[in-house]
C-alpha positions in Angstrom: 19.3 -9.4 28.6 19.7 -7.8 25.2 18.5 -11.0 23.5 15.3 -11.0 25.6 14.7 -7.3 24.7 15.3 -8.0 21.0 12.9 -11.0 21.1 10.3 -8.9 22.9 10.6 -6.1 20.3 10.3 -8.6 17.5 7.2 -10.1 19.1 5.6 -6.6 19.4 6.5 -5.8 15.8 5.0 -9.0 14.6 1.7 -8.5 16.5 1.4 -4.9 15.4 1.8 -5.8 11.7 -0.5 -8.9 12.0 -3.2 -6.8 13.6 -2.9 -4.1 11.0 -3.2 -6.6 8.2 0.3 -6.0 6.9 0.5 -6.3 3.1 3.8 -6.4 1.2 4.6 -3.7 -1.3 4.3 -6.2 -4.2 1.0 -7.5 -3.0 -0.3 -4.0 -2.4 0.5 -2.9 -6.0 -1.0 -5.9 -7.8 -4.4 -5.7 -6.0 -7.2 -3.8 -7.6 -8.1 -0.5 -5.8 -10.3 -1.1 -2.8 -13.8 -0.5 -4.0 -16.1 -0.1 -1.0 -18.3 2.6 0.5 -16.8 4.6 3.3 -18.7 5.7 6.4 -17.3 9.2 6.0 -20.2 10.5 3.9 -19.3 12.3 0.7 -15.7 13.1 1.5 -14.4 11.7 -1.8 -11.0 12.8 -3.1 -8.7 12.2 -6.0 -6.5 9.3 -5.4 -4.2 7.1 -7.5 -3.9 3.3 -7.9 -1.3 1.2 -9.6 -2.8 -0.6 -12.6 -0.8 -3.8 -12.8 -2.1 -4.6 -16.3 -0.9 -1.4 -17.9 1.9 -0.8 -15.3 0.8 2.8 -14.8 -0.7 4.8 -12.1 -4.3 5.8 -12.7 -6.5 8.4 -10.9 -9.8 7.6 -9.4 -12.1 9.2 -6.7 -12.3 7.4 -3.4 -12.9 8.2 0.3 -10.4 8.1 3.1 -11.0 4.4 3.9 -8.8 3.5 0.9 -5.7 4.0 2.9 -3.3 1.1 3.1 -4.7 -0.4 0.0 -3.8 0.1 -3.7 -4.6 3.8 -3.3 -2.2 6.6 -3.0 -2.7 10.4 -2.4 -0.5 11.4 -5.3 0.7 10.0 -8.6 4.3 10.4 -7.4 3.6 8.3 -4.3 2.0 5.6 -6.5 5.0 5.5 -8.8 7.5 5.5 -5.9 5.8 2.6 -4.2 4.9 0.5 -7.2 7.2 1.2 -10.1 9.2 -1.8 -11.4 12.7 -1.9 -12.7 12.3 -2.2 -16.5 15.5 -4.2 -16.9 14.7 -7.2 -14.7 11.0 -6.5 -13.7 11.9 -6.9 -10.0 10.2 -4.6 -7.6 12.2 -1.5 -7.0 12.6 -0.6 -3.3 13.3 3.1 -2.9 
């Protein structure tokens, strides 16, 4: 019974992430910021993206549709999600 419940939970988790277009942390941080026009009018706000070439977080203005892309509400969040370990260049998971 527990094995069936575990399998059902895994199947739901997989479907949820597949539908949401799950992107790994590493893939998220190496993509350019999503550059598209939102349907939310002129509600642009200051956001941050991880610049993989300079390995720094850079500010830019974008609308709320940038969520779940290489766009973060604060510089701290950008650094926390995308900063690499300088010793071995592996992605730091914090």
